[in-house]
Each structure stands twice: as structure tokens, then as C-alpha cells.
TIMI-2910 file (N, C-alpha, C, CB; in pm, 1 decimal, decimal comma, always signed):
<rs>
+----------+----------+----------+----------+----------+----------+----------+----------+----------+----------+----------+----------+------+
!      n_x !      n_y !      n_z !     ca_x !     ca_y !     ca_z !      c_x !      c_y !      c_z !     cb_x !     cb_y !     cb_z ! resn !
+----------+----------+----------+----------+----------+----------+----------+----------+----------+----------+----------+----------+------+
!   +704,8 !   +204,8 !  -1453,7 !   +622,8 !    +93,7 !  -1581,6 !   +581,0 !    +43,6 !  -1478,1 !   +703,2 !    -22,9 !  -1707,2 !  Unk !
!   +630,2 !     -9,4 !  -1359,8 !   +593,9 !    -91,4 !  -1284,4 !   +408,3 !    -56,2 !  -1227,1 !   +716,6 !    -87,6 !  -1176,4 !  Unk !
!   +425,5 !    +83,7 !  -1222,8 !   +279,4 !   +102,4 !  -1207,4 !   +173,8 !    +87,2 !  -1326,1 !   +265,0 !   +231,6 !  -1158,9 !  Unk !
!   +216,7 !    +39,0 !  -1417,4 !   +140,2 !    +45,6 !  -1543,0 !   +120,3 !   -145,8 !  -1513,0 !   +246,4 !   +124,9 !  -1716,6 !  Unk !
!   +208,5 !   -241,1 !  -1492,7 !   +220,2 !   -346,7 !  -1469,9 !   +119,4 !   -382,8 !  -1371,3 !   +337,2 !   -367,1 !  -1445,8 !  Unk !
!   +167,8 !   -328,9 !  -1291,6 !    +84,5 !   -341,2 !  -1169,1 !   -101,4 !   -257,1 !  -1154,6 !   +198,8 !   -268,0 !  -1053,0 !  Unk !
!   -134,4 !   -197,7 !  -1234,7 !   -223,0 !   -179,1 !  -1267,7 !   -289,1 !    -62,6 !  -1210,9 !   -266,1 !   -273,6 !  -1264,1 !  Unk !
!   -225,7 !    +16,8 !  -1184,7 !   -214,8 !   +130,5 !  -1082,6 !   -239,6 !   +262,5 !  -1216,1 !    -28,2 !   +130,0 !   -977,3 !  Unk !
!   -182,4 !   +233,3 !  -1299,9 !   -217,3 !   +352,6 !  -1403,0 !   -277,6 !   +276,3 !  -1545,5 !    -59,6 !   +454,4 !  -1441,9 !  Unk !
!   -294,3 !   +342,3 !  -1605,3 !   -352,7 !   +318,5 !  -1739,6 !   -353,2 !   +431,5 !  -1829,4 !   -486,4 !   +273,9 !  -1728,8 !  Unk !
!   -338,6 !   +390,7 !  -1949,8 !   -328,3 !   +509,4 !  -2082,1 !   -394,7 !   +554,4 !  -2096,8 !   -311,1 !   +500,4 !  -2197,8 !  Unk !
!   -395,6 !   +679,3 !  -2112,7 !   -540,3 !   +790,8 !  -2135,4 !   -458,8 !   +907,7 !  -2212,4 !   -632,0 !   +866,5 !  -1955,2 !  Unk !
!   -464,8 !   +899,4 !  -2332,7 !   -430,6 !  +1047,3 !  -2448,0 !   -512,1 !  +1106,8 !  -2474,2 !   -384,6 !  +1039,1 !  -2581,5 !  Unk !
!   -612,1 !  +1158,2 !  -2366,9 !   -674,1 !  +1285,9 !  -2361,5 !   -644,9 !  +1400,2 !  -2293,4 !   -772,0 !  +1271,1 !  -2332,3 !  Unk !
!   -560,9 !  +1554,7 !  -2364,0 !   -508,7 !  +1631,1 !  -2363,8 !   -598,1 !  +1702,7 !  -2236,7 !   -487,3 !  +1674,7 !  -2493,9 !  Unk !
!   -742,7 !  +1707,6 !  -2241,1 !   -837,9 !  +1735,7 !  -2143,3 !   -774,9 !  +1685,6 !  -1936,9 !   -988,4 !  +1628,3 !  -2216,9 !  Unk !
!   -742,9 !  +1577,7 !  -1969,5 !   -721,1 !  +1513,6 !  -1812,7 !   -574,5 !  +1623,3 !  -1737,6 !   -659,7 !  +1293,4 !  -1832,9 !  Unk !
!   -432,6 !  +1656,8 !  -1859,4 !   -357,8 !  +1731,2 !  -1795,8 !   -435,2 !  +1882,3 !  -1729,1 !   -246,2 !  +1749,5 !  -1895,2 !  Unk !
!   -537,4 !  +1943,5 !  -1853,0 !   -585,6 !  +2077,4 !  -1817,9 !   -638,8 !  +2060,1 !  -1726,9 !   -658,8 !  +2148,1 !  -1893,6 !  Unk !
!   -757,3 !  +1996,6 !  -1688,9 !   -837,9 !  +1976,9 !  -1542,2 !   -754,7 !  +1974,3 !  -1411,6 !   -915,8 !  +1834,6 !  -1540,3 !  Unk !
!   -628,1 !  +1904,8 !  -1430,8 !   -567,7 !  +1881,4 !  -1305,4 !   -487,2 !  +2054,8 !  -1302,0 !   -449,7 !  +1716,8 !  -1308,0 !  Unk !
!   -421,4 !  +2103,6 !  -1404,0 !   -357,7 !  +2174,8 !  -1370,7 !   -467,1 !  +2293,2 !  -1324,6 !   -258,6 !  +2189,5 !  -1466,0 !  Unk !
!   -587,6 !  +2305,3 !  -1395,0 !   -680,4 !  +2416,8 !  -1317,5 !   -710,7 !  +2338,0 !  -1157,7 !   -856,0 !  +2450,0 !  -1422,1 !  Unk !
!   -753,8 !  +2244,5 !  -1125,3 !   -793,3 !  +2205,6 !   -956,0 !   -683,9 !  +2226,8 !   -865,9 !   -833,5 !  +2043,2 !   -928,4 !  Unk !
!   -528,8 !  +2215,4 !   -941,1 !   -400,8 !  +2278,3 !   -811,6 !   -406,4 !  +2336,7 !   -836,6 !   -271,8 !  +2268,1 !   -770,0 !  Unk !
!   -469,1 !  +2468,4 !   -923,6 !   -479,5 !  +2654,6 !   -886,0 !   -574,6 !  +2662,0 !   -756,7 !   -572,5 !  +2769,5 !  -1037,3 !  Unk !
!   -640,5 !  +2557,0 !   -800,8 !   -804,9 !  +2579,3 !   -687,3 !   -724,0 !  +2568,8 !   -575,8 !   -963,5 !  +2437,2 !   -682,7 !  Unk !
!   -680,6 !  +2437,1 !   -542,6 !   -589,7 !  +2350,2 !   -422,3 !   -525,8 !  +2462,6 !   -360,2 !   -462,5 !  +2228,3 !   -479,4 !  Unk !
!   -421,5 !  +2524,4 !   -444,1 !   -342,2 !  +2679,0 !   -407,4 !   -398,9 !  +2756,7 !   -302,3 !   -344,4 !  +2785,5 !   -530,3 !  Unk !
!   -522,6 !  +2809,1 !   -336,9 !   -609,0 !  +2934,3 !   -286,7 !   -609,1 !  +2815,9 !   -162,4 !   -783,5 !  +3006,7 !   -385,0 !  Unk !
!   -714,0 !  +2711,6 !   -148,3 !   -755,6 !  +2638,8 !    -24,8 !   -667,9 !  +2665,3 !    +84,4 !   -761,3 !  +2493,4 !    -44,5 !  Unk !
!   -484,4 !  +2613,6 !    +36,5 !   -430,7 !  +2602,0 !   +128,6 !   -418,7 !  +2704,0 !   +220,9 !   -345,8 !  +2562,7 !    +98,2 !  Unk !
!   -426,2 !  +2821,8 !   +150,4 !   -390,6 !  +2970,9 !   +277,4 !   -514,7 !  +2976,2 !   +378,4 !   -387,2 !  +3165,5 !   +186,2 !  Unk !
!   -628,1 !  +2866,6 !   +342,2 !   -732,3 !  +2877,5 !   +481,1 !   -659,9 !  +2879,7 !   +625,7 !   -838,1 !  +2736,2 !   +487,7 !  Unk !
!   -765,7 !  +2884,0 !   +665,0 !   -717,4 !  +2964,7 !   +850,0 !   -728,4 !  +2847,5 !   +887,9 !   -828,1 !  +3096,5 !   +962,5 !  Unk !
!   -824,4 !  +2783,0 !   +864,7 !   -853,5 !  +2595,8 !   +918,7 !   -734,1 !  +2517,4 !   +903,7 !   -975,5 !  +2496,9 !   +814,0 !  Unk !
!   -710,5 !  +2444,2 !  +1012,5 !   -610,1 !  +2346,1 !   +983,7 !   -671,1 !  +2272,6 !   +886,6 !   -563,2 !  +2263,2 !  +1097,7 !  Unk !
!   -767,0 !  +2182,4 !   +938,6 !   -776,1 !  +2038,9 !   +839,1 !   -789,1 !  +2098,5 !   +677,3 !   -944,0 !  +1926,1 !   +884,1 !  Unk !
!   -883,6 !  +2213,5 !   +667,4 !   -873,7 !  +2217,0 !   +536,4 !   -758,7 !  +2246,6 !   +495,2 !   -952,1 !  +2288,3 !   +484,8 !  Unk !
!   -680,8 !  +2285,8 !   +525,2 !   -530,8 !  +2327,1 !   +490,0 !   -433,4 !  +2226,4 !   +416,6 !   -460,0 !  +2360,7 !   +621,2 !  Unk !
!   -438,7 !  +2126,9 !   +545,8 !   -366,3 !  +2014,7 !   +536,1 !   -422,8 !  +1918,5 !   +400,2 !   -377,9 !  +1942,4 !   +681,7 !  Unk !
!   -583,5 !  +1913,3 !   +388,1 !   -647,5 !  +1792,4 !   +294,6 !   -613,8 !  +1905,2 !   +162,0 !   -856,9 !  +1730,5 !   +331,5 !  Unk !
!   -621,9 !  +2009,3 !   +124,7 !   -583,7 !  +2096,8 !    +46,0 !   -452,8 !  +2053,8 !     -5,3 !   -586,9 !  +2218,3 !   +105,5 !  Unk !
!   -336,2 !  +2068,4 !    +84,0 !   -246,3 !  +2031,7 !    +38,9 !   -202,3 !  +1900,8 !    -19,9 !   -197,2 !  +2062,4 !   +104,4 !  Unk !
!   -216,2 !  +1812,0 !    +75,0 !   -220,8 !  +1689,9 !    +40,4 !   -309,3 !  +1653,2 !   -116,6 !   -280,0 !  +1626,8 !   +167,8 !  Unk !
!   -411,9 !  +1709,2 !   -118,6 !   -467,6 !  +1696,5 !   -278,9 !   -359,0 !  +1795,5 !   -414,4 !   -660,4 !  +1781,3 !   -272,5 !  Unk !
!   -370,9 !  +1917,0 !   -330,0 !   -207,2 !  +1927,1 !   -408,7 !   -107,2 !  +1843,9 !   -486,8 !   -125,6 !  +1949,1 !   -325,9 !  Unk !
!    -52,2 !  +1800,1 !   -374,9 !    +39,6 !  +1695,0 !   -361,3 !    -29,1 !  +1586,8 !   -520,3 !    +23,0 !  +1614,1 !   -167,6 !  Unk !
!   -145,0 !  +1536,4 !   -439,5 !   -190,3 !  +1442,5 !   -545,5 !   -235,7 !  +1468,0 !   -701,6 !   -292,8 !  +1388,5 !   -489,7 !  Unk !
!   -259,1 !  +1610,9 !   -691,2 !   -297,9 !  +1673,7 !   -834,6 !   -153,1 !  +1666,2 !   -920,2 !   -360,6 !  +1853,9 !   -818,4 !  Unk !
!    -26,4 !  +1690,8 !   -854,6 !   +107,7 !  +1719,9 !   -929,8 !   +118,2 !  +1576,3 !   -952,6 !   +245,0 !  +1801,0 !   -846,2 !  Unk !
!   +123,5 !  +1471,8 !   -847,0 !   +173,7 !  +1369,1 !   -909,4 !    +72,2 !  +1310,7 !  -1046,1 !   +196,5 !  +1265,5 !   -793,1 !  Unk !
!    -47,1 !  +1350,3 !  -1062,0 !   -135,7 !  +1313,5 !  -1156,8 !   -104,7 !  +1393,8 !  -1282,0 !   -274,0 !  +1331,0 !  -1108,3 !  Unk !
!     -6,5 !  +1503,3 !  -1286,4 !    -46,1 !  +1585,6 !  -1396,0 !   +129,9 !  +1553,6 !  -1446,8 !   -118,9 !  +1773,7 !  -1353,7 !  Unk !
!   +225,5 !  +1477,3 !  -1341,7 !   +353,0 !  +1399,9 !  -1384,1 !   +272,8 !  +1336,6 !  -1492,1 !   +435,7 !  +1289,9 !  -1266,6 !  Unk !
!   +202,9 !  +1203,0 !  -1412,5 !   +159,9 !  +1057,3 !  -1500,7 !   +105,6 !  +1150,4 !  -1638,2 !     +0,2 !   +930,7 !  -1406,9 !  Unk !
!    +13,3 !  +1292,8 !  -1607,6 !    -38,4 !  +1248,1 !  -1726,6 !    +14,3 !  +1318,1 !  -1862,9 !   -180,1 !  +1262,5 !  -1713,2 !  Unk !
!   +145,4 !  +1390,7 !  -1823,8 !   +235,7 !  +1442,7 !  -1922,4 !   +276,2 !  +1332,5 !  -1981,0 !   +346,2 !  +1524,2 !  -1876,5 !  Unk !
!   +306,4 !  +1180,9 !  -1947,3 !   +345,7 !  +1130,9 !  -2018,6 !   +247,6 !   +984,7 !  -2064,1 !   +468,5 !  +1130,3 !  -1972,6 !  Unk !
!   +121,4 !  +1049,5 !  -2047,8 !    +14,9 !   +963,0 !  -2130,9 !    -88,8 !   +887,8 !  -2075,2 !    +75,0 !   +869,7 !  -2202,5 !  Unk !
!    -95,3 !   +857,4 !  -1893,6 !   -174,5 !   +815,4 !  -1855,8 !   -231,3 !   +898,3 !  -1733,5 !   -140,6 !   +702,7 !  -1848,3 !  Unk !
!   -300,9 !   +760,9 !  -1679,0 !   -407,7 !   +805,0 !  -1528,6 !   -424,2 !   +716,4 !  -1434,1 !   -561,4 !   +833,6 !  -1553,6 !  Unk !
!   -411,6 !   +747,7 !  -1328,5 !   -405,9 !   +694,4 !  -1220,7 !   -574,3 !   +591,8 !  -1270,3 !   -391,6 !   +823,7 !  -1076,9 !  Unk !
!   -529,1 !   +465,5 !  -1168,2 !   -624,0 !   +373,3 !  -1239,1 !   -643,2 !   +320,2 !  -1089,4 !   -565,2 !   +258,9 !  -1379,4 !  Unk !
!   -652,3 !   +206,4 !  -1049,5 !   -650,5 !   +150,3 !   -922,9 !   -572,1 !   +224,0 !   -849,8 !   -613,5 !    +21,6 !   -916,9 !  Unk !
!   -579,4 !   +230,7 !   -719,4 !   -523,4 !   +303,1 !   -608,1 !   -426,9 !   +416,0 !   -613,1 !   -468,5 !   +219,0 !   -538,4 !  Unk !
!   -494,4 !   +489,4 !   -633,8 !   -452,5 !   +640,6 !   -654,9 !   -363,0 !   +695,9 !   -567,4 !   -561,1 !   +728,8 !   -648,9 !  Unk !
!   -409,6 !   +673,3 !   -495,6 !   -289,4 !   +748,6 !   -354,2 !   -184,5 !   +626,6 !   -327,5 !   -390,2 !   +789,7 !   -156,9 !  Unk !
!   -162,0 !   +509,5 !   -371,3 !    -23,4 !   +420,5 !   -369,3 !    +26,0 !   +489,6 !   -485,9 !    -31,0 !   +238,0 !   -386,6 !  Unk !
!    +14,7 !   +486,0 !   -594,5 !     +2,9 !   +520,9 !   -728,2 !   +125,9 !   +687,7 !   -710,1 !   -204,0 !   +545,1 !   -777,5 !  Unk !
!    +42,3 !   +748,9 !   -639,1 !    +91,8 !   +835,7 !   -598,0 !   +190,0 !   +869,8 !   -504,6 !    +27,7 !   +870,1 !   -585,2 !  Unk !
!   +239,2 !   +790,9 !   -397,5 !   +322,8 !   +825,8 !   -310,7 !   +444,9 !   +716,3 !   -377,7 !   +262,6 !   +810,5 !   -147,1 !  Unk !
!   +429,6 !   +627,7 !   -466,7 !   +544,2 !   +588,7 !   -534,9 !   +584,8 !   +717,5 !   -675,8 !   +504,1 !   +419,0 !   -592,6 !  Unk !
!   +489,3 !   +801,7 !   -709,5 !   +600,2 !   +870,0 !   -763,5 !   +614,3 !   +947,3 !   -726,6 !   +616,5 !   +895,4 !   -858,4 !  Unk !
!   +559,3 !  +1030,9 !   -624,5 !   +641,0 !  +1130,6 !   -523,6 !   +771,8 !  +1063,1 !   -488,7 !   +556,7 !  +1163,5 !   -377,1 !  Unk !
!   +774,5 !   +965,8 !   -425,1 !   +918,2 !   +907,8 !   -380,6 !  +1031,5 !   +873,0 !   -531,7 !   +878,4 !   +737,7 !   -282,8 !  Unk !
!   +970,5 !   +848,4 !   -682,5 !  +1076,5 !   +893,3 !   -755,3 !  +1114,5 !  +1063,2 !   -806,4 !  +1057,6 !   +811,6 !   -864,1 !  Unk !
!  +1029,1 !  +1133,8 !   -799,2 !  +1058,3 !  +1295,7 !   -841,1 !  +1077,3 !  +1359,2 !   -687,0 !   +903,6 !  +1384,1 !   -941,0 !  Unk !
!  +1061,0 !  +1262,6 !   -548,6 !  +1100,8 !  +1345,1 !   -449,4 !  +1197,8 !  +1226,1 !   -370,2 !   +964,2 !  +1418,5 !   -361,8 !  Unk !
!  +1275,4 !  +1187,4 !   -431,6 !  +1357,3 !  +1109,7 !   -323,8 !  +1378,4 !  +1123,0 !   -190,5 !  +1461,2 !  +1108,7 !   -350,6 !  Unk !
!  +1361,2 !  +1229,7 !   -130,3 !  +1431,4 !  +1282,0 !     -7,4 !  +1351,3 !  +1256,0 !   +117,1 !  +1458,1 !  +1434,0 !    -18,7 !  Unk !
!  +1211,5 !  +1195,6 !    +35,1 !  +1080,0 !  +1145,3 !   +123,9 !  +1085,6 !   +999,2 !    +62,7 !   +908,8 !  +1239,8 !    +93,9 !  Unk !
!  +1079,7 !   +972,8 !   +223,2 !  +1060,7 !   +796,3 !   +199,9 !   +883,7 !   +784,5 !   +194,5 !  +1141,6 !   +678,9 !   +370,3 !  Unk !
!   +878,4 !   +654,9 !   +147,2 !   +758,3 !   +607,4 !   +127,1 !   +693,0 !   +583,6 !   +254,3 !   +763,4 !   +496,5 !    +48,3 !  Unk !
!   +751,9 !   +580,5 !   +420,4 !   +686,4 !   +557,5 !   +484,2 !   +643,6 !   +705,5 !   +540,9 !   +735,0 !   +458,7 !   +552,0 !  Unk !
!   +688,8 !   +782,9 !   +502,6 !   +685,7 !   +923,0 !   +539,5 !   +565,3 !   +978,9 !   +486,1 !   +804,7 !   +999,3 !   +492,0 !  Unk !
!   +565,9 !   +933,8 !   +347,7 !   +426,5 !   +950,6 !   +260,2 !   +317,6 !   +884,7 !   +322,2 !   +433,6 !   +890,1 !   +112,8 !  Unk !
!   +352,3 !   +774,4 !   +374,1 !   +220,9 !   +664,2 !   +433,3 !   +155,1 !   +738,5 !   +529,0 !   +269,0 !   +510,9 !   +514,2 !  Unk !
!   +269,4 !   +757,3 !   +632,9 !   +197,3 !   +877,0 !   +753,8 !   +131,3 !   +960,7 !   +703,3 !   +286,2 !   +967,5 !   +839,0 !  Unk !
!   +149,5 !  +1033,3 !   +611,7 !    +97,0 !  +1173,2 !   +601,9 !    -43,4 !  +1163,1 !   +512,6 !   +216,4 !  +1277,5 !   +527,2 !  Unk !
!    -86,8 !  +1036,6 !   +463,2 !   -151,0 !   +932,4 !   +369,9 !   -240,1 !   +916,3 !   +545,6 !    -23,9 !   +767,8 !   +269,9 !  Unk !
!   -224,7 !   +873,3 !   +641,6 !   -297,7 !   +837,8 !   +728,2 !   -327,0 !   +923,4 !   +814,1 !   -262,4 !   +749,6 !   +773,4 !  Unk !
!   -238,9 !  +1073,3 !   +804,4 !   -321,6 !  +1161,2 !   +906,5 !   -372,9 !  +1253,8 !   +790,5 !   -226,3 !  +1247,5 !  +1045,7 !  Unk !
!   -401,1 !  +1214,4 !   +654,6 !   -501,5 !  +1280,4 !   +573,5 !   -659,7 !  +1215,8 !   +598,4 !   -452,1 !  +1263,5 !   +415,4 !  Unk !
!   -645,9 !  +1089,9 !   +614,6 !   -779,8 !   +993,8 !   +660,0 !   -846,8 !  +1041,5 !   +750,1 !   -756,6 !   +860,9 !   +711,8 !  Unk !
!   -740,5 !  +1060,9 !   +914,5 !   -806,4 !  +1081,3 !  +1029,6 !   -849,7 !  +1266,8 !  +1040,4 !   -697,3 !  +1017,4 !  +1155,2 !  Unk !
!   -769,2 !  +1326,3 !   +933,5 !   -788,8 !  +1456,0 !   +973,0 !   -974,1 !  +1461,9 !   +901,2 !   -644,3 !  +1577,3 !   +894,8 !  Unk !
!   -972,1 !  +1356,2 !   +781,8 !  -1077,2 !  +1351,3 !   +649,1 !  -1195,4 !  +1322,2 !   +732,8 !  -1048,1 !  +1221,7 !   +514,2 !  Unk !
!  -1160,2 !  +1201,3 !   +773,4 !  -1253,9 !  +1128,3 !   +836,2 !  -1321,4 !  +1136,7 !   +983,8 !  -1204,8 !  +1026,5 !   +825,4 !  Unk !
!  -1194,1 !  +1140,8 !  +1081,1 !  -1221,9 !  +1211,4 !  +1227,1 !  -1250,6 !  +1352,6 !  +1255,4 !  -1113,7 !  +1195,0 !  +1305,7 !  Unk !
!  -1215,3 !  +1422,5 !  +1157,5 !  -1196,2 !  +1622,7 !  +1183,4 !  -1074,8 !  +1605,0 !  +1290,9 !  -1379,2 !  +1739,5 !  +1283,6 !  Unk !
!   -974,2 !  +1513,5 !  +1295,3 !   -866,9 !  +1537,2 !  +1375,8 !   -730,1 !  +1662,6 !  +1313,9 !   -812,5 !  +1380,0 !  +1395,4 !  Unk !
!   -734,7 !  +1731,8 !  +1412,4 !   -622,6 !  +1790,6 !  +1299,1 !   -463,8 !  +1774,3 !  +1333,9 !   -646,0 !  +1960,2 !  +1281,1 !  Unk !
!   -417,8 !  +1774,7 !  +1210,2 !   -281,7 !  +1761,4 !  +1212,8 !   -198,8 !  +1836,6 !  +1268,1 !   -243,9 !  +1755,8 !  +1118,4 !  Unk !
!    -70,7 !  +1749,7 !  +1342,4 !    +46,3 !  +1879,8 !  +1427,7 !    +59,3 !  +1958,8 !  +1279,1 !   +257,6 !  +1803,2 !  +1512,6 !  Unk !
!   +152,1 !  +2111,8 !  +1331,0 !   +203,9 !  +2142,6 !  +1258,4 !   +335,2 !  +2085,9 !  +1202,0 !   +196,4 !  +2229,3 !  +1288,4 !  Unk !
!   +424,2 !  +2014,5 !  +1225,0 !   +581,0 !  +1964,7 !  +1166,1 !   +438,5 !  +1886,3 !  +1058,6 !   +742,7 !  +1831,5 !  +1303,7 !  Unk !
!   +348,2 !  +1826,1 !  +1065,9 !   +330,7 !  +1740,1 !   +935,0 !   +220,0 !  +1827,6 !   +824,1 !   +258,3 !  +1570,9 !   +984,9 !  Unk !
!   +208,3 !  +1923,7 !   +883,1 !   +175,1 !  +2055,4 !   +764,0 !   +282,4 !  +2069,8 !   +726,2 !   +117,1 !  +2204,1 !   +801,8 !  Unk !
!   +431,8 !  +2135,5 !   +760,9 !   +483,1 !  +2105,1 !   +716,3 !   +586,7 !  +2085,2 !   +623,7 !   +445,0 !  +2097,9 !   +728,6 !  Unk !
!   +594,1 !  +1946,0 !   +663,4 !   +664,4 !  +1828,7 !   +602,9 !   +572,4 !  +1819,3 !   +461,0 !   +660,4 !  +1676,5 !   +712,1 !  Unk !
!   +459,3 !  +1833,7 !   +497,1 !   +377,6 !  +1778,9 !   +406,7 !   +396,5 !  +1936,6 !   +285,4 !   +199,2 !  +1730,2 !   +490,0 !  Unk !
!   +373,2 !  +2053,2 !   +285,8 !   +428,5 !  +2161,5 !   +230,2 !   +548,0 !  +2177,6 !   +189,7 !   +415,8 !  +2240,0 !   +290,9 !  Unk !
!   +670,0 !  +2079,6 !   +240,5 !   +831,4 !  +2081,2 !   +158,1 !   +797,9 !  +1954,1 !    +27,9 !  +1003,4 !  +2012,1 !   +300,9 !  Unk !
!   +718,4 !  +1897,7 !    +53,0 !   +649,4 !  +1774,2 !    -55,5 !   +584,2 !  +1836,3 !   -170,2 !   +523,8 !  +1675,3 !    +16,8 !  Unk !
!   +532,8 !  +1884,4 !   -128,0 !   +414,5 !  +1993,8 !   -200,9 !   +539,5 !  +2095,5 !   -304,6 !   +302,5 !  +2125,5 !    -36,5 !  Unk !
!   +644,9 !  +2152,3 !   -227,1 !   +685,3 !  +2282,3 !   -280,7 !   +812,2 !  +2210,6 !   -381,0 !   +737,9 !  +2410,9 !   -143,9 !  Unk !
!   +817,4 !  +2098,1 !   -320,4 !   +906,7 !  +2003,6 !   -405,2 !   +884,4 !  +1965,3 !   -555,9 !   +905,5 !  +1881,1 !   -339,6 !  Unk !
!   +770,4 !  +1891,1 !   -550,3 !   +684,3 !  +1849,3 !   -642,3 !   +647,8 !  +1952,1 !   -766,1 !   +569,8 !  +1812,4 !   -567,2 !  Unk !
!   +569,4 !  +2056,2 !   -677,7 !   +561,6 !  +2159,5 !   -784,9 !   +670,8 !  +2210,3 !   -874,3 !   +520,1 !  +2263,0 !   -729,5 !  Unk !
!   +836,6 !  +2165,1 !   -784,3 !   +905,3 !  +2291,6 !   -849,9 !  +1012,0 !  +2178,0 !   -942,7 !   +998,6 !  +2428,5 !   -712,8 !  Unk !
!   +965,3 !  +2029,9 !   -938,5 !  +1024,5 !  +1918,8 !  -1010,0 !   +928,1 !  +1906,8 !  -1153,3 !  +1022,4 !  +1772,6 !   -906,7 !  Unk !
!   +802,8 !  +1961,8 !  -1132,5 !   +683,1 !  +1933,7 !  -1203,3 !   +670,5 !  +2024,6 !  -1320,5 !   +565,2 !  +1945,2 !  -1114,7 !  Unk !
!   +712,7 !  +1995,5 !  -1485,5 !   +698,7 !  +2064,1 !  -1558,0 !   +522,4 !  +2079,3 !  -1613,8 !   +802,0 !  +2025,1 !  -1638,3 !  Unk !
!   +529,2 !  +2221,6 !  -1679,2 !   +368,5 !  +2217,3 !  -1743,2 !   +287,0 !  +2305,2 !  -1627,1 !   +291,4 !  +2028,2 !  -1757,8 !  Unk !
!   +319,2 !  +2318,6 !  -1526,2 !   +243,9 !  +2416,3 !  -1455,9 !   +270,0 !  +2529,1 !  -1408,5 !   +206,2 !  +2379,5 !  -1377,3 !  Unk !
+----------+----------+----------+----------+----------+----------+----------+----------+----------+----------+----------+----------+------+
</rs>
């Protein structure tokens, strides 16, 4: 509810939003197998984002303002094993990979993959 009050979510009752997120997730899962570490990391991060969006869409919402902040908040609720600080750090690493072509460390990719797999296991309807 705090995400809704903070303007990070908006009501959206179109089932196509959920279907679209599921389709995007399937495409991202294929890209995670890429040999390029930057592409793999970005695909894995985007998959976590899609999983958070699926959770939100299941409840009739979509992200509005600050989707990455909203995603981190959703992930910490679904996967409390991971702190908001760890997710922020991975978000910063994503930014460096995307904007500066800096390859993430293997440990960072593994941590992100752990989050993705837990989110997937705890997300219904996929």
C-alpha cells in the first residue's frame, strides 16, 4: 500500500499487462544464457524487474513513478533474504554495465541470479 500512496504504483486492470510481462520474461530467460557477461547481467536484472512487475500486475497494478525503486521494494517483500542495500548495489552495477560497458563481477551475477530464481519460485502464474 505504501507504493500506491507514494505514487510508485497505479491501478491497471488490463490483463494484457500481465501477459506481456510473462512473454518478456520468457525472452529474457533465453538472453541470460548469453556468453557476454554484460548482456547476461542486464537480462537477469531485467528478469527480476519483470518478475516484480508480474507480482504487481497480478494484484491489478503497474509501476508508475520510479519503477526500479518500486521493484526493489517488491523484491524485499517477496525475498526478505536480500536487503534493499544489496538490491541498490546491483542496480548501480546494472547502470555501470549498461552505460559504461563495465562487466559485473561473477559474484554480483551469482547474487542477482539467486534473487531471480527465488523471485521466480515465489511468483505465481508464470
